[in-house]
N, C-alpha and C positions, 0 to 999 in steps of 0.2 A: 363323530368324534366325541369321546367321553373317557375321563379317567377312570381306571378301575377301581380306585380307592379315593375317597374324598380327603382333600388335604386340609390340615390345620394350620392356619397362617397367623403368625404372632407378631405384634409390634416390638420394634426394638429402638428406642430413643436414645440408647448409648450402648456401650460395649457390654456393661454388666447386665442391663436388660436382656440383651441378645443371648448371653450366656445363660441367663434364667430361663429364656424360652427354649433353648436347645435342651437344658436339663430337664424341663418339664415335659419334653416329648413333642415340640413343634415339628412339623413337617417342613415348614419353610417360615422365614422372618422377612419382614420388609423395614428398611431403615433408610436414613437420609444422610447426605453430607452436609456440611456448612453452608451450601449454596444450591439454588434451584430445588427448592425443597419446602413443602407446605407445612411443615411443623418447625418454624424457626425457634419457637420456644422450648423445644428439646434440645438436650445437650448435643446429639448428632456426632457423626464420626469425621475424622480426618481421612484422607485418601488411604494412608498407611493402615489406619485402623480398619478400614473397609476390607483391605486385602487380607488382613488378619482374620477378620470375621469370616470371610469366604472360605478360608482354608479351614478354619475351626468348624464352621457348620458342614462343610463337605466331608469332613472326618466323621460326623455324626449324622450322616445321611439327610442333612437338612439344607434346603435352598435358600438363596438370598436374592431378594428382589430390592432394587434401589429406587427410591422415590425421586423422580425429576417432575414432580407434580405441580408445577406452577406455570403461569404465562410467562413467555420470555420475551424480553425486549430486543430490539434489533442490535443495540450496541453490546449485548451479552452474547451474541451468536459466536464470535471467535472464541471466547472462554468455553462455551458449551461445546464447541467443536473439539477444542484441546482436551476437554474431559471426555468425550466419547472416545477419542483416540485412545485413551488410557483404559477406559472401561472394557474395551473389546479384548484386552489382554489379561484380564484377572479372573476369568471363568465365572463371572456374573451369571445367574440363572434368569434375569429379566429386569427390565427397567419399568416403572409405572410413571405414566405420562398423561398430562393434561394438555399441553399446548400441541395444536394440530401441526405447527411448524417441525416439531421434534419428529413426528411421524415422517415427514418429507425427508428430513436429513437421515434418518435411520434407514429407511427404505432404499434411499439411493447410495448412501456411502458406508453405512455400518450395518449391513444385513445380518451379521451373526449375532446381533443384539435381539433378544426376545421382547417384544413390547406388550404391556399390560395397559388398558384404558383405565385411567384413574376414575374413582367415584366423582371427581369434579367435572366430568364430562356428561353428567346427568343422563346416563343410558337407561332408557325405560320403554324402547318400542323396537319392532323389529327392524325397520329401516335403518336406525342408528347402528345396530348390530352388523347389518350388511355394510354400511359405510365403514365402521371401524375395521371390520374384516378386510375390506378392500384397501384400506390405507396402511395395513400391516399389523393390527392387533391380533394376538393369538388368545387374548383373554380380555373380558370386560368385567368391571366391578358394577353390578347392578345398582341402581338407586335404592337407597335404604327405606324409601317411602313405598315400595311395592310389596303386595301381599303375596302369600304363597302361590296362590293360583297364577297370578302374573309371572312370578319368578319361574314356575314350572313351564309355562308357555314359552317364556323367552329363552329358557335354557334349552329346551327342545329345538327351537329354532336356531339358537347359536350353535348347537352340536351338528346340525344339518349344514351349517356353513363353516365347519372346521374352527369354531371359536369356543373357548371355555368361559365358564361364568364363577364369579365369586360373590358371596353375599356377606354383609357384616352381621355377625351374631351376637356380638357383645361390646359393651362400651358406650361411650357417650353418643347421644343422638342430636343433630341439629334439627332445629323446627323448619328451616329453610330447605328447599331442594338444593343439595351440594352443587356448587359451580354456578348457581343463581342467586347467591347472597352477596350483597354489596354494602350491608349495613355499616360494617367496620371500615370499609373504604371511604364510605360517604360522611360518617360521623366524626371519625379521627384520623383519617388518612392512611389507616392501616389495612391493606387489602387482603381478604381471605384468598384471593387468587394468587397472592404472593407469599402465603404463609405466615401472614402476620394478623391473623383474625383476633380481634379484642373482645369477642364473644359478647356482643350486644344482646343476644338473646338470653344471656345469663344475668344481665343487669337488673338493678332495682329500679322500678317505676313508681310513680305516685299511685297510692291504693286505688284500685279499680272499683267499679260499682259492684263487682262480685267479691270484693274484699281481697284482692290479690296484690301482692307487691312484685312478683316475679311472674308476670302473666305469659312470658314467651319461654320459660323454662321447662323443658321436658325431662322425665325420667329417663335413666339409661336404659339402654337396649339390652335384652338378654333373651336368647332363644334356646336356652339350655335344654328345655323340655319339648322343643319343637324338632329336635334332632331327626326323628323318623320321617317328618313331613319335608324336611330339607333334602333327606337323601332320596325320598321318593320324587322330589322335584328334579333330581338329577345334578344338583349343584356341585361343582368340582372342588370349590374352595370355600372353607368357613373362615372368615376373617374376623379377628379380634382387633377393636380400636385401642389406642392408648399409647401412642409413642411419646406423650408428655409424661406418662407414669413411669414410676421407678421399677426395679428389678423385682422387688417383693410382690408388686401388684401383678406384673406380668407372670411371674412363676405361679402365683396363686390361681390365677385365671386359667392359664394354659394347662396346668396340672389338673385342674377341675374338668376342663373340657376334654383333655386326653382320656382321663378315666371314663367320663361318660361315654365317649366314642368308643373306647376299647369294650366297655361293658355291652353296649348295644351290639357291637359287631359279634362278640362272642356268644351273646346270649338271646339277643333281640329284645331285651328288656333295659329300661332306663333306670339310672340311679335316680332316687327320690330326694336325696339330700343335695341342696345347693348352697349350704351354709357357708362354705368357705368363700364363696363370691360375695357374701355380704360382710365379710370381715375385712375386705379392702375397699378402697375408695368407691363409693357409688352414690348415686342420687335415687335410691330404690330403682326398681326395674319394671319394664313394661315389654310386651311383645306385640303390642297393639298394631304396628305397621304391618308385621307379617300376618297377623290374623285379619287385618282389614277391619278392625273395630276401633275406630277413631273417636274415642270417648274422652270425657274430662280426666278420666283416671290417669291418662298418659302424662299429664302435668303434675309437677310438684312445686309448690311455692317456697323452695329453698335449693339454692344451686349448690350449696355445700355438702360436704361428706354425710352420708347417712348412716355409715356403719355403726356408729355408737348408738344412735337412737334405735337401730334395729336390735343391737344387743340388748338394750335396756327393754324394749318391747317384749322381746322373745322370752326374756327372764321374768316378765311380769313384775318387774321392780317398781315400787311404789315410794317407799321410804328413802330418805338420803343414803343410809348405809347399803340398802339394796342395790340402789342406782350405782353407787361407788363400787360395789363388788361385781356388778355386772360389767362395768367399764374395765376394771382391772382384769376380769376374765378374758375380755376381748383383747387387751393388750398382751396378756400371757399367751393367749392362742397366736397372735401375730408374731410373738418372739420365738415360739415353737417353730412356726413356719419359716421364720427367717434363719434360725438355726439350721433347719433342714436344707434350705436354699444354700446357705454357706458352705455345707459339707459337699453338696453337689456339684458346685462350680468351682471348687478349690483348685482341681487340676486343670481347669479350662484356660487356656491362654491364647492370646492373639498376638503375642510377640512375633516379631519377624523371625524368620528362620536364620541360622547362621551358615554362612558359606566360605569354603576354603577351595582355592584352585591351585593346583600343583602341575607345573609343567616339566616334562622329562623328555629326553631323546638325545641321540648321537648320530654321527655320520652313518647314512646307509640304513637307518632304522626309522621308524615312524615317529613322528611327534605325538606324544601322548599327554592328554589332559586328564587329570583326576579330579572329579567334582565331589566334594564332600558337603552334604547338606545336614545340619544338625537342628532339630526341633528343640522347643523350650523344655521339653521332658528329658532331654539328653539323648534320645535315640537319633542315630545317624544312618543316612543312606549314602553310598558310594556309587559313582558312575565313571566310567572310563570311556573316553572319546579318542579316537586315533586318526591321524591324517591318512588321506589315501595314497599319498606318495611319500617315499622316503625323504629324510633329510638330506642335504648335500653340503659338500664344503662350499663355503662362500666365496665367490670370486670378486663380487662387487658389494651389494647391500647384504647385510647379515641380518639374522633373526635377533633383533634388538630386544632385550629384556623390557626396556622403558617403553618400547613400542607396544609389547604385549600387555604391560601394565595399563597403558592409556586405552587399548582397544577392548580390554575386559573390565575396566572399572565401572562400566554402565550397570553391571549386574549388582552394584550396591544401590539398591533402589527401594520402592515402597514395600516390596515383598521379602527382600533379603538384605540382611547386613554383611558386608564383606569383611571377613575375618583377615584373610591374607591372599595375596597372589604369590605363589612361591615358584621361582624359576631356577633354584639352585641345581635342579636335576638336568639342566640343558648344559650340553657341552659347549664349549666356545667355537666361534667362526662357523655358525650354521647358516643355511639359507632354506627357505621354504616358499613356494610360489604364494603371492597375495591371496589368490582365491582359495588356497588350501586353509590358510587361517581363518578367512571369512566363513569357509564350510564348517570349521570346528566351532567358531563362535555360534553359527546359526543352529548347530546341533546342540550345543550347551543351552542355548535359549530355548529350544524345543523342549528339552528335558525339564528346565527350570519352570516352564509354563505347563507343567503337568502333562506333558507329552501331547500338547495341542500346537498346531502350527501358530506362530506368532503373526498377527495381522500388522502389516506396516502401516505406518501413519498415512492418513489420508488428507490431501490438500483440498479443501473444498473451494471451488472458484467463487469469487465475488459476484454477486448478482447485479444484474443490469437494471437501472431505474429507467423504465420506458416512459416517454411522454403521454400525455393525455391525448386521445383521439382528436380532440378539438383543442389544441394547446393555447390558441389565442382568444377563446371564448371564456366568458365568465362561467362559473358553475351554475348549473341549473337548480331549481328548488323543487323539492317534493313535500307533500303533506300526508299525514295520517289521519283517518277518521275511523270511527267505530260504530257510528249510529246512522240509521237511514235518515234521520232528520238532518244530517249534514250534507246530503247528497247535492244540496243546491250550491256547495262550494265549488262543485266541478264547473259551474257557470261563471265563477268570478275569478279563475285562474287558468293559466295553460300548463301549471305544474303537474307533475305526475301525481296521481291520487291513489295511496295505498289504503286498503280497507283491511282494519284488524279483525281477524277471525278469532272467536272464543277458543278457550282450552277444551270446553266440553260442548258436545252436541247431542241433541235427540237422536235416537237411532232411527236411520232412514228417513230423516227429516230433510226435505229439500229446500229450506228457507234460503241458505246462503247459496246454494247452487242456482236457484232462481235469480237471486239478487245480483249475482255476478253475471249471469247470462243476459239479464235485462239492463245491465249497466257496464258494457264491455270496457268502458274507460277505467273502471276500478282495477287496481292491481293488488291480487290476494296477499295479505301479510300473514304469515303462519306463526304462532306463538312457539316459544321455547320448550314447552312441556305439553306432550300429547301422548297419553296412556291408554292401552288396551283399545276399546271400541272408539275412543276419541282420535286415535291415530287412524283407525280403519276408516271412520266417517271423513277425516280430513283428506285421506287418499281418494275417496269418492269424489271430493270436490275437484281435485286435480283431473281425475279420469273423465268426469263429466262435464267440467267446464273447459277443460284444455286451454288455460289462459297462455298468452303469448310470454308472459313474464310473471314471476312472483318474487316476494322476499319471504326468506325463511330463516327463522331463528332455531330451527330444529333440523339437524342433519339427516335424520329419517325422512323427512318430507323432501329434503333437498336430494336425498339418493333417489327417491321415486321420481322427482321432477328431472333428474339427470337420465334415468331409464326412459322417460317419455319424451326426451330431447325438448324440455320446457326451459327457457332461458331463467335463470335464477340469481338472486343476489343474497349474500349472506348478511343476516340481520345483526343489529347491535349486540344482542344477547349470546352471540357466537364469540364475542369478546376477542377479536383479532388483534394482535398487538405487534406482529412481525411479517416480514416478507415471506418467510418459508410457509407461514400458515395460509397465506394467500395463494402460494404455489400448490399446496395440498389441495385446497378447494378448487383451484382452476384445473390442475392436471388430473386429478382423480374424479371430479365431478363435474367437469366444464363449466365451472362457476363463472359468471360474467362480471362480478364485482363483489365488493364487500364493504359494510360499515366498518370503520376503524374505532377501536375501543374508545369510549369516553373516559376510561380510567387513565389513560396516558396523556402526558403533557406535549407541549408544542415541539420541544426539541426531540421527544421520543417519536412523535408521529413524523417529523421531518426526515428522520433517518430511514423511514420505510421505503424500500424500493418496489415500485409499482411493475407487476408482471406485464408483458406485452397484451395489448387489446383487452385491458382489465380496467373497470371503473372502481374509483375509491369514493366512499360516501361517507358523511359525517352528520351526526344529529346535533344541531345548535340550539334546539328548543324541545324540552321534554319533562314530563314529571320524573323526579328520580326514584327509581325503584330500589327499595332496600332489601326486601327478601320476599319470596313467594313460598307458600306452604301448601302441604295436602292436608295439614291439619287446620283446625278452626281457630282464627284469632279472637273470635267473639265469646267463646266459652268462658275465657278467663278474664274478660273485660267488661262487657255489657251483659253478659250471660246470654243463654239460649235455652228455650224449652226442650229442644231435642236432646235426648241423652247421648246421641252419637250421630256423626256425620252420615247422611244418607245420600243415595244416588241423586235424589232431587235437589240437594243442597246446592250442588254445583250450578244446576240449571236455573233454580228459582231465586235463590237468596241473593239480595243485593243490599246488605246492611253496609253501614259505614259509622266509624267512630274514630277517636283519637286516643292515643296513650302519651303521657308525658313523663320523661325520665326525671331523676331527682336534681338534675341541673336546670329543669323548666323547660327543656326542649320538647315540643310536641311533635307526633308523627301521625300521619293519616293512615288509619287502616280502612281499606277499601276492598269490597267484594262486588264486582259486577255479575250480572246474569251470565252463566256459562264461563266464568272465570274462577281462578283459585283466589283465595284470601291472599292479600298483598299489603305490605306495608311500604309507605312512601315518605320521603323526606318533606319537613316543612317548606323547603325552598324548591322552586323549580330550577332546572338546569337552563341557563341562558348564556351562550357564548357568542358574542359578536366580534370578538377580537380574532377569532380564527378565520373570519372572511377576509380581513386585511392580510393576517400572518400566512395563510396557506391556501389561498384561492388558486394558486398554480397547481397545487397538488390534488385538489378535489374536484370531482366531475359534479358533485350534487351534495347540496346542503338540504337539511331535512328538519322539519318542524312537526311536532306532535300535537295535534289539535283535538284529541280525544278528551272526554271528560273523566278518564280514569285516573285514580291517584290524585284527585285535585289538590288535596292538601290545603295550601292557603290561597290556591288559585280560585278566584272567583268566576262565574260564568263570564266569558269574554265574547266580545263581538269578533267572531273568527274571520269574517271577510276583511275587517280592518286589520287585524293581525297579519293576514296574508298579505295585504297591500304594503304595510310597513316592512315586512320580511323581504318582499320583492325589490322594494326600493333600495333597502341596505345592501342585499346581494348585487345589485346593479351599479352600486358605488354612490348612492344618495346618503351620505352619512347623517343628513339632518333627520332622517327617520328614527335615529337611535333614541332620541329624547322621549318622543311620544311612545315608543316601544317600551322604553324601561318604566314609564309611567303606568303602562298597561300591565306590567309584570313586575310589581312593586317588591316581591320576595323572591330574590333568584341568586344563584351562585355558579361559578364556573371554577371552584377551588381545584377540581381534579385536573383541570386544563393547565393550571399553574403548578400544582405539586407533582402530579404523575405518580408513576409507581416506583 
């Protein structure tokens, strides 16, 4: 499966930006409504606007994809279902989805909607593509951190499984893996998984040892000169980031890319001039993720617009008059581009079409409905619909003009403005069977829906909340370790013991296979990110150990476990927030249970309905991960002698440091052997309230006893911690005080505030 021609996909934060994208030659645009959308800071569209955008885009052979790319809360499901019932009838080309629950709803109840997997799903291995294809995705947005070789491999695999791929080629870069960043949620309560990212990676910090004030700030992405390699990789869509940007930015970037793509298609040669890309907002550019060359050059110690600095540098201005001239030249060029844009979008309109209905008829002749649809440009189309049977003289009920008005006034909606319903052409004292009038209305609706059958509203039945298998029992406890030195803890508790596997493995190394085989009580815990050979090595662990049960934070490993009939639990980094997500995991992958997201609060958790024979788990104690990156956090903080990240860095490096923001809050930067660099909150998550609040809801409470992301956490007596937690879970509240003394810096703010 492969498109014959690569798509240029443009951002549309508002109607003007979408018009700009269309005028510049985008093949498709993606945009959001003022709900269920991961760019709340964009202007976004009303539903009426969206209908107009779809019509305008289709007139210019441009597709429209709607972003529903946030996690959904249980209480929002009725509103989401209501929206989906509307979306199926506006000829939308696709929806972009993060929440696994939306996949369940769409696959079962709204199958005409095409689903694209959002970048928030962190798609980076073959198993994830198989999983997403199985649950209904026709396209996946591959993780921005992948290099061209990885993109090519995954795209080939995706095509073999009837899935398309898209890759971000221009715009802002997150330093964190998308979908695996909780920094904004933890620090200020604005979750990136809900479209409210406060961009902690752009924040100023106290000057680091390397002299940087913005040690997490990456340059913007630009693959402008990598087009041949992307085409060789078989990518189906080239995606431009920027729904917060304005129409001028969108027009400039899309126009530049359109010209580059057309030039290469026509001549096999690239344009060498990318100067227009530097004239709009940018933080300077890098293509290092795609090139797999993760150097210090990816960073820039200034998150603000670089365009003026670029203009000054390019002109080699030194004196104040020269600098002023360079700046003025940039402003003049921007104005020229702005004038060009204004001319191109002047005639583009998303206004509703105007509708006039005229009914006419007399005895023994058919009822005739004349539909007149007028566009904003004044062009009109006329359609005539006739009844199957002739009108008759009324003997009892008559064809009442008021009833006609009432029946057809629903056409005054998000797509059409009803100008008039004229019944003057109807003779008096007529009758027509009810089914005939209904048939005329249905035919009119078909025409007004672009000659596509109207999908009737779906009533989604309420989900049943099934009880726990052992409803009368207290929740069990489980623990996580990551070091062989902690194996002795298996002897001090009857709790399930999970063993955290790393994110990177030596090729063909049997260390963890041997460890798990020698310690059958250990339950493998797979991380969220497993790329390339690390995914393949993780699969080998499944195949050779054949554990009875695993926990996986990666749907690729989960898919493999499903194929092998291994019981699996969805880990906390799958961030499940609603019942429909649980159903997707259970029905599609035979999942046995799931951790409920630590981002949601007590009432949001309480509303979740448990599927039948399904376990619910919750982490009550763990280091709070803020972000994980494929880049190196040490290059801009304490420094590193290596010019770029090497294969050995993952396996060998185990540095640790802290960064402190301008408010004086410090965060731990932690790099374990075999792990990605990660940043953790200064406080640990400790939630003892949930034990009293929701014990009837959860089967298992979990504590993380790894030394990963220690932050302020000093080395603890882990056996003592286990004893205290076991006492609290069993109802001995006296253990709370010594436990709070052992964990002096803790928070459960997310459990109180939620999403």
